[in-house]
DRENTORKOL-3810 file (N, C-alpha, C; in nm, 4 decimals):
REM DRENTORKOL-3810
@n.u->-0.1093; n.v->0.0154; n.w->-1.3943; ca.u->-0.0528; ca.v->0.1448; ca.w->-1.4205; c.u->0.0440; c.v->0.1812; c.w->-1.3092
@n.u->0.1553; n.v->0.2411; n.w->-1.3484; ca.u->0.2538; ca.v->0.2880; ca.w->-1.2523; c.u->0.2860; c.v->0.4337; c.w->-1.2846
@n.u->0.2900; n.v->0.5162; n.w->-1.1809; ca.u->0.3183; ca.v->0.6584; ca.w->-1.1956; c.u->0.4429; c.v->0.6915; c.w->-1.1148
@n.u->0.5343; n.v->0.7647; n.w->-1.1780; ca.u->0.6545; ca.v->0.8095; ca.w->-1.1095; c.u->0.6665; c.v->0.9600; c.w->-1.1267
@n.u->0.6832; n.v->1.0300; n.w->-1.0157; ca.u->0.7051; ca.v->1.1741; ca.w->-1.0165; c.u->0.8432; c.v->1.2022; c.w->-0.9607
@n.u->0.9191; n.v->1.2834; n.w->-1.0324; ca.u->1.0538; ca.v->1.3175; ca.w->-0.9885; c.u->1.0798; c.v->1.4628; c.w->-1.0250
@n.u->1.1399; n.v->1.5356; n.w->-0.9334; ca.u->1.1693; ca.v->1.6755; ca.w->-0.9606; c.u->1.3190; c.v->1.6919; c.w->-0.9846
@n.u->1.3533; n.v->1.7528; n.w->-1.0983; ca.u->1.4928; ca.v->1.7815; ca.w->-1.1317; c.u->1.5030; c.v->1.9279; c.w->-1.1689
@n.u->1.5776; n.v->2.0018; n.w->-1.0873; ca.u->1.5898; ca.v->2.1460; ca.w->-1.1062; c.u->1.4507; c.v->2.2081; c.w->-1.1061
@n.u->1.4106; n.v->2.2730; n.w->-1.2130; ca.u->1.2797; ca.v->2.3377; ca.w->-1.2179; c.u->1.1777; c.v->2.2570; c.w->-1.2964
@n.u->1.2084; n.v->2.1302; n.w->-1.3253; ca.u->1.1215; ca.v->2.0479; ca.w->-1.4093; c.u->1.0708; c.v->1.9277; c.w->-1.3300
@n.u->0.9421; n.v->1.8995; n.w->-1.3460; ca.u->0.8824; ca.v->1.7810; ca.w->-1.2846; c.u->0.8735; c.v->1.6741; c.w->-1.3929
@n.u->0.9370; n.v->1.5610; n.w->-1.3690; ca.u->0.9332; ca.v->1.4496; ca.w->-1.4626; c.u->0.8234; c.v->1.3537; c.w->-1.4180
@n.u->0.7274; n.v->1.3318; n.w->-1.5059; ca.u->0.6132; ca.v->1.2455; ca.w->-1.4781; c.u->0.6167; c.v->1.1286; c.w->-1.5756
@n.u->0.6343; n.v->1.0082; n.w->-1.5232; ca.u->0.6365; ca.v->0.8880; ca.w->-1.6068; c.u->0.5137; c.v->0.8037; c.w->-1.5753
@n.u->0.4504; n.v->0.7547; n.w->-1.6801; ca.u->0.3329; ca.v->0.6697; ca.w->-1.6639; c.u->0.3548; c.v->0.5451; c.w->-1.7488
@n.u->0.3345; n.v->0.4281; n.w->-1.6884; ca.u->0.3486; ca.v->0.3023; ca.w->-1.7621; c.u->0.2247; c.v->0.2167; c.w->-1.7407
@n.u->0.2056; n.v->0.1208; n.w->-1.8304; ca.u->0.0890; ca.v->0.0326; ca.w->-1.8226; c.u->-0.0253; c.v->0.0884; c.w->-1.9052
@n.u->-0.1460; n.v->0.0767; n.w->-1.8529; ca.u->-0.2653; ca.v->0.1261; ca.w->-1.9213; c.u->-0.3295; c.v->0.2370; c.w->-1.8400
@n.u->-0.3652; n.v->0.3437; n.w->-1.9080; ca.u->-0.4342; ca.v->0.4551; ca.w->-1.8454; c.u->-0.5749; c.v->0.4572; c.w->-1.9035
@n.u->-0.6652; n.v->0.3889; n.w->-1.8330; ca.u->-0.8010; ca.v->0.3700; ca.w->-1.8834; c.u->-0.9027; c.v->0.4182; c.w->-1.7804
@n.u->-1.0284; n.v->0.3861; n.w->-1.8026; ca.u->-1.1355; ca.v->0.4323; ca.w->-1.7134; c.u->-1.1166; c.v->0.3825; c.w->-1.5700
@n.u->-1.0581; n.v->0.2638; n.w->-1.5540; ca.u->-1.0379; ca.v->0.2089; ca.w->-1.4197; c.u->-0.9213; c.v->0.2748; c.w->-1.3467
@n.u->-0.8142; n.v->0.3061; n.w->-1.4191; ca.u->-0.6942; ca.v->0.3619; ca.w->-1.3562; c.u->-0.6911; c.v->0.5144; c.w->-1.3569
@n.u->-0.7763; n.v->0.5758; n.w->-1.4345; ca.u->-0.7770; ca.v->0.7211; ca.w->-1.4475; c.u->-0.8014; c.v->0.7944; c.w->-1.3151
@n.u->-0.8932; n.v->0.7494; n.w->-1.2290; ca.u->-0.9123; ca.v->0.8192; ca.w->-1.1018; c.u->-0.7855; c.v->0.8208; c.w->-1.0148
@n.u->-0.7107; n.v->0.7121; n.w->-1.0162; ca.u->-0.5848; ca.v->0.7075; ca.w->-0.9407; c.u->-0.4854; c.v->0.8064; c.w->-1.0001
@n.u->-0.4748; n.v->0.8072; n.w->-1.1324; ca.u->-0.3863; ca.v->0.9003; ca.w->-1.2017; c.u->-0.4243; c.v->1.0441; c.w->-1.1687
@n.u->-0.5527; n.v->1.0736; n.w->-1.1757; ca.u->-0.6001; ca.v->1.2089; ca.w->-1.1483; c.u->-0.5649; c.v->1.2518; c.w->-1.0059
@n.u->-0.5797; n.v->1.1620; n.w->-0.9117; ca.u->-0.5467; ca.v->1.1939; ca.w->-0.7718; c.u->-0.3968; c.v->1.2188; c.w->-0.7561
@n.u->-0.3154; n.v->1.1403; n.w->-0.8251; ca.u->-0.1696; ca.v->1.1548; ca.w->-0.8164; c.u->-0.1213; c.v->1.2872; c.w->-0.8742
@n.u->-0.1845; n.v->1.3336; n.w->-0.9825; ca.u->-0.1368; ca.v->1.4558; ca.w->-1.0469; c.u->-0.2052; c.v->1.5815; c.w->-0.9939
@n.u->-0.3033; n.v->1.5660; n.w->-0.9083; ca.u->-0.3761; ca.v->1.6815; ca.w->-0.8541; c.u->-0.2818; c.v->1.7871; c.w->-0.7951
@n.u->-0.1797; n.v->1.7494; n.w->-0.7187; ca.u->-0.0881; ca.v->1.8526; ca.w->-0.6662; c.u->-0.0182; c.v->1.9327; c.w->-0.7761
@n.u->0.0050; n.v->1.8708; n.w->-0.8920; ca.u->0.0686; ca.v->1.9429; ca.w->-1.0021; c.u->-0.0202; c.v->2.0552; c.w->-1.0530
@n.u->-0.1517; n.v->2.0327; n.w->-1.0491; ca.u->-0.2466; ca.v->2.1319; ca.w->-1.0982; c.u->-0.2499; c.v->2.2558; c.w->-1.0092
@n.u->-0.2064; n.v->2.2406; n.w->-0.8864; ca.u->-0.2099; ca.v->2.3514; ca.w->-0.7911; c.u->-0.0806; c.v->2.4335; c.w->-0.7919
@n.u->0.0226; n.v->2.3834; n.w->-0.8556; ca.u->0.1509; ca.v->2.4533; ca.w->-0.8552; c.u->0.1521; c.v->2.5667; c.w->-0.9569
@n.u->0.2137; n.v->2.6740; n.w->-0.9203; ca.u->0.2255; ca.v->2.7905; ca.w->-1.0084; c.u->0.3492; c.v->2.7759; c.w->-1.0966
@n.u->0.3313; n.v->2.7989; n.w->-1.2245; ca.u->0.4400; ca.v->2.8003; ca.w->-1.3238; c.u->0.5198; c.v->2.6693; c.w->-1.3269
@n.u->0.4536; n.v->2.5587; n.w->-1.3008; ca.u->0.5220; ca.v->2.4286; ca.w->-1.3031; c.u->0.5489; c.v->2.3859; c.w->-1.4470
@n.u->0.6680; n.v->2.3348; n.w->-1.4684; ca.u->0.7049; ca.v->2.2789; ca.w->-1.5986; c.u->0.7070; c.v->2.1271; c.w->-1.5826
@n.u->0.6175; n.v->2.0598; n.w->-1.6544; ca.u->0.6036; ca.v->1.9145; ca.w->-1.6429; c.u->0.6436; c.v->1.8505; c.w->-1.7753
@n.u->0.7313; n.v->1.7514; n.w->-1.7670; ca.u->0.7686; ca.v->1.6715; ca.w->-1.8837; c.u->0.7197; c.v->1.5291; c.w->-1.8584
@n.u->0.6447; n.v->1.4757; n.w->-1.9552; ca.u->0.5874; ca.v->1.3425; ca.w->-1.9398; c.u->0.6596; c.v->1.2400; c.w->-2.0257
@n.u->0.6883; n.v->1.1275; n.w->-1.9652; ca.u->0.7439; ca.v->1.0128; ca.w->-2.0362; c.u->0.6330; c.v->0.9082; c.w->-2.0455
@n.u->0.5821; n.v->0.8898; n.w->-2.1665; ca.u->0.4761; ca.v->0.7917; ca.w->-2.1905; c.u->0.5281; c.v->0.6755; c.w->-2.2738
@n.u->0.6591; n.v->0.6541; n.w->-2.2723; ca.u->0.7197; ca.v->0.5499; ca.w->-2.3557; c.u->0.6789; c.v->0.4090; c.w->-2.3139
@n.u->0.6351; n.v->0.3934; n.w->-2.1891; ca.u->0.5941; ca.v->0.2608; ca.w->-2.1413; c.u->0.4436; c.v->0.2523; c.w->-2.1187
@n.u->0.3724; n.v->0.3521; n.w->-2.1686; ca.u->0.2263; ca.v->0.3514; ca.w->-2.1605; c.u->0.1736; c.v->0.2770; c.w->-2.2825
@n.u->0.0951; n.v->0.1734; n.w->-2.2598; ca.u->0.0477; ca.v->0.0902; ca.w->-2.3711; c.u->-0.0890; c.v->0.1311; c.w->-2.4233
@n.u->-0.1661; n.v->0.2032; n.w->-2.3413; ca.u->-0.3012; ca.v->0.2432; ca.w->-2.3813; c.u->-0.3409; c.v->0.3683; c.w->-2.3047
@n.u->-0.4145; n.v->0.4563; n.w->-2.3706; ca.u->-0.4699; ca.v->0.5743; ca.w->-2.3042; c.u->-0.6142; c.v->0.5929; c.w->-2.3516
@n.u->-0.7050; n.v->0.6080; n.w->-2.2575; ca.u->-0.8475; ca.v->0.6223; ca.w->-2.2906; c.u->-0.8830; c.v->0.7690; c.w->-2.3140
@n.u->-1.0021; n.v->0.7905; n.w->-2.3670; ca.u->-1.0488; ca.v->0.9275; ca.w->-2.3898; c.u->-1.0637; c.v->1.0025; c.w->-2.2574
@n.u->-1.1023; n.v->0.9321; n.w->-2.1536; ca.u->-1.1141; ca.v->0.9955; ca.w->-2.0216; c.u->-0.9775; c.v->1.0442; c.w->-1.9740
@n.u->-0.8750; n.v->0.9641; n.w->-1.9939; ca.u->-0.7398; ca.v->1.0028; ca.w->-1.9545; c.u->-0.6892; c.v->1.1185; c.w->-2.0388
@n.u->-0.7257; n.v->1.1208; n.w->-2.1658; ca.u->-0.6874; ca.v->1.2333; ca.w->-2.2518; c.u->-0.7486; c.v->1.3631; c.w->-2.1996
@n.u->-0.8728; n.v->1.3566; n.w->-2.1537; ca.u->-0.9376; ca.v->1.4752; ca.w->-2.0974; c.u->-0.8638; c.v->1.5233; c.w->-1.9718
@n.u->-0.8160; n.v->1.4287; n.w->-1.8906; ca.u->-0.7405; ca.v->1.4655; ca.w->-1.7706; c.u->-0.6098; c.v->1.5344; c.w->-1.8104
@n.u->-0.5419; n.v->1.4831; n.w->-1.9130; ca.u->-0.4179; ca.v->1.5458; ca.w->-1.9594; c.u->-0.4429; c.v->1.6853; c.w->-2.0151
@n.u->-0.5515; n.v->1.7011; n.w->-2.0890; ca.u->-0.5860; ca.v->1.8327; ca.w->-2.1431; c.u->-0.6127; c.v->1.9304; c.w->-2.0292
@n.u->-0.6857; n.v->1.8844; n.w->-1.9284; ca.u->-0.7149; ca.v->1.9682; ca.w->-1.8121; c.u->-0.5863; c.v->2.0070; c.w->-1.7402
@n.u->-0.4949; n.v->1.9123; n.w->-1.7228; ca.u->-0.3670; ca.v->1.9400; ca.w->-1.6581; c.u->-0.2899; c.v->2.0444; c.w->-1.7385
@n.u->-0.2829; n.v->2.0258; n.w->-1.8696; ca.u->-0.2102; ca.v->2.1191; ca.w->-1.9544; c.u->-0.2705; c.v->2.2599; c.w->-1.9443
@n.u->-0.4031; n.v->2.2694; n.w->-1.9475; ca.u->-0.4687; ca.v->2.4007; ca.w->-1.9398; c.u->-0.4422; c.v->2.4686; c.w->-1.8059
@n.u->-0.4497; n.v->2.3921; n.w->-1.6984; ca.u->-0.4262; ca.v->2.4504; ca.w->-1.5651; c.u->-0.2820; c.v->2.4964; c.w->-1.5507
@n.u->-0.1882; n.v->2.4155; n.w->-1.6027; ca.u->-0.0477; ca.v->2.4546; ca.w->-1.5961; c.u->-0.0216; c.v->2.5801; c.w->-1.6793
@n.u->-0.0770; n.v->2.5841; n.w->-1.7988; ca.u->-0.0569; ca.v->2.7002; ca.w->-1.8857; c.u->-0.1196; c.v->2.8263; c.w->-1.8262
@n.u->-0.2350; n.v->2.8118; n.w->-1.7619; ca.u->-0.3012; ca.v->2.9264; ca.w->-1.6993; c.u->-0.2167; c.v->2.9865; c.w->-1.5876
@n.u->-0.1315; n.v->2.9038; n.w->-1.5254; ca.u->-0.0472; ca.v->2.9532; ca.w->-1.4159; c.u->0.0953; c.v->2.9831; c.w->-1.4632
@n.u->0.1163; n.v->2.9838; n.w->-1.5959; ca.u->0.2486; ca.v->3.0152; ca.w->-1.6488; c.u->0.3395; c.v->2.8961; c.w->-1.6654
@n.u->0.2853; n.v->2.7763; n.w->-1.6484; ca.u->0.3648; ca.v->2.6544; ca.w->-1.6621; c.u->0.3469; c.v->2.5901; c.w->-1.7978
@n.u->0.3889; n.v->2.4635; n.w->-1.8066; ca.u->0.3782; ca.v->2.3926; ca.w->-1.9341; c.u->0.3733; c.v->2.2416; c.w->-1.9105
@n.u->0.3224; n.v->2.1726; n.w->-2.0097; ca.u->0.3196; ca.v->2.0260; ca.w->-2.0114; c.u->0.3681; c.v->1.9817; c.w->-2.1481
@n.u->0.4733; n.v->1.9008; n.w->-2.1486; ca.u->0.5301; ca.v->1.8502; ca.w->-2.2726; c.u->0.5501; c.v->1.7002; c.w->-2.2605
@n.u->0.5093; n.v->1.6275; n.w->-2.3632; ca.u->0.5375; ca.v->1.4843; ca.w->-2.3693; c.u->0.6719; c.v->1.4694; c.w->-2.4393
@n.u->0.7695; n.v->1.4129; n.w->-2.3687; ca.u->0.9047; ca.v->1.4006; ca.w->-2.4238; c.u->0.9293; c.v->1.2650; c.w->-2.4877
@n.u->0.8617; n.v->1.1633; n.w->-2.4383; ca.u->0.8745; ca.v->1.0282; ca.w->-2.4934; c.u->0.7348; c.v->0.9676; c.w->-2.4981
@n.u->0.7074; n.v->0.8914; n.w->-2.6051; ca.u->0.5734; ca.v->0.8339; ca.w->-2.6189; c.u->0.5835; c.v->0.7005; c.w->-2.6923
@n.u->0.5052; n.v->0.6048; n.w->-2.6489; ca.u->0.5025; ca.v->0.4740; ca.w->-2.7151; c.u->0.4308; c.v->0.4862; c.w->-2.8487
@n.u->0.4604; n.v->0.3973; n.w->-2.9424; ca.u->0.3943; ca.v->0.4037; ca.w->-3.0738; c.u->0.2418; c.v->0.3956; c.w->-3.0656
@n.u->0.1891; n.v->0.3099; n.w->-2.9779; ca.u->0.0430; ca.v->0.2963; ca.w->-2.9699; c.u->-0.0228; c.v->0.4228; c.w->-2.9155
@n.u->0.0388; n.v->0.4870; n.w->-2.8185; ca.u->-0.0160; ca.v->0.6110; ca.w->-2.7630; c.u->0.0030; c.v->0.7255; c.w->-2.8622
@n.u->0.1145; n.v->0.7260; n.w->-2.9333; ca.u->0.1360; ca.v->0.8278; ca.w->-3.0363; c.u->0.0282; c.v->0.8196; c.w->-3.1435
@n.u->-0.0102; n.v->0.6985; n.w->-3.1820; ca.u->-0.1185; ca.v->0.6821; ca.w->-3.2795; c.u->-0.2470; c.v->0.7471; c.w->-3.2308
@n.u->-0.2792; n.v->0.7278; n.w->-3.1035; ca.u->-0.4011; ca.v->0.7862; ca.w->-3.0460; c.u->-0.3901; c.v->0.9385; c.w->-3.0421
@n.u->-0.2740; n.v->0.9895; n.w->-3.0009; ca.u->-0.2547; ca.v->1.1344; ca.w->-2.9977; c.u->-0.2642; c.v->1.1938; c.w->-3.1383
@n.u->-0.2090; n.v->1.1234; n.w->-3.2370; ca.u->-0.2169; ca.v->1.1700; ca.w->-3.3753; c.u->-0.3612; c.v->1.1698; c.w->-3.4255
@n.u->-0.4342; n.v->1.0617; n.w->-3.3985; ca.u->-0.5729; ca.v->1.0510; ca.w->-3.4455; c.u->-0.6628; c.v->1.1592; c.w->-3.3865
@n.u->-0.6338; n.v->1.1982; n.w->-3.2630; ca.u->-0.7170; ca.v->1.2990; ca.w->-3.1967; c.u->-0.6663; c.v->1.4411; c.w->-3.2213
@n.u->-0.5522; n.v->1.4532; n.w->-3.2869; ca.u->-0.4939; ca.v->1.5844; ca.w->-3.3117; c.u->-0.4220; c.v->1.6430; c.w->-3.1918
@n.u->-0.4064; n.v->1.5644; n.w->-3.0865; ca.u->-0.3443; ca.v->1.6154; ca.w->-2.9642; c.u->-0.1920; c.v->1.6099; c.w->-2.9663
@n.u->-0.1357; n.v->1.5363; n.w->-3.0603; ca.u->0.0111; ca.v->1.5284; ca.w->-3.0640; c.u->0.0705; c.v->1.6681; c.w->-3.0848
@n.u->0.0031; n.v->1.7518; n.w->-3.1615; ca.u->0.0525; ca.v->1.8886; ca.w->-3.1838; c.u->0.0541; c.v->1.9704; c.w->-3.0556
@n.u->-0.0363; n.v->1.9410; n.w->-2.9641; ca.u->-0.0433; ca.v->2.0155; ca.w->-2.8386; c.u->0.0565; c.v->1.9661; c.w->-2.7358
@n.u->0.0764; n.v->1.8354; n.w->-2.7303; ca.u->0.1582; ca.v->1.7770; ca.w->-2.6255; c.u->0.3044; c.v->1.7551; c.w->-2.6640
@n.u->0.3319; n.v->1.7286; n.w->-2.7897; ca.u->0.4676; ca.v->1.6926; ca.w->-2.8304; c.u->0.5313; c.v->1.8112; c.w->-2.9013
@n.u->0.6393; n.v->1.8589; n.w->-2.8440; ca.u->0.7119; ca.v->1.9722; ca.w->-2.9017; c.u->0.8350; c.v->1.9187; c.w->-2.9728
@n.u->0.8594; n.v->1.9710; n.w->-3.0935; ca.u->0.9773; ca.v->1.9269; ca.w->-3.1699; c.u->1.1038; c.v->1.9884; c.w->-3.1161
END
């Protein structure tokens, strides 16, 4: 798994590639922890190179989204791989994360 964080204007671009599973989730959680502490942060996620996401990782994303929304921020998935989109669709989370 590879994580890239980049700030452009008022938006934080978060890219994740590889597999986000039970083994890599703790590293991911540690990397995004500072985002959870920011007030009114707008985060856009690029998951186009993510090949797998586990239920544990989905819970971390839900937690991140809730914390950001509670502080006036947002989390939007702007790009997603077909395999991850299938998982988001099956769990009903695509409606929460992907904005048209």
